[in-house]
Every structure is written in C-alpha cells, then in structure tokens.
C-alpha positions, 0 to 999 in steps of 0.5 A: 806737808813737812814733819814740822807742819804735821806736828803742829797740826797734830798739836792743834787737833789734840788741843781741840780734842782736849777742849771738846772733852772739857766742854762737852756741850760744844758739839761744833768742836767735836765736828771740827776735830773730826774734820781736822783729823780727816784732812790730816789723813787725806794729806798723808795719803796724797803725800804717800801717793805722790811719793809712790809715783816718784818711786820714793821710799815712804817715811813711817808715821 
C-alpha cells in the first residue's frame, strides 16, 4: 500500500468515525470503522513482514 493509499484509507476511516459519532444510532458504522482499522493494521503488518524478508529498512508510521 503506497503512502498515498494509506492516507486515503485513514481519511476514509476518520470520515466513518465522524459519522458514527454524529449518528450514534448506527451501530453498523461503528463495526465498519473497526473492520477498516483492523484491515489497515493487517496491511501494514504484511508490508512490514515482506520488507523484513527482503532485508529492507522499514519506514516509520
């Protein structure tokens, strides 16, 4: 995932979270935010593992 894609994903997560806060009756939105956050963390971990296997330096954040 490129840095640009990561920023877009984070922006989408932030937007979904903001919607959840302003519309608390929508539990589905909370679930979608949690899933999106988990997927982003998994993608980061996979990227880091792949870089480590190739012996590359890992970029912070």
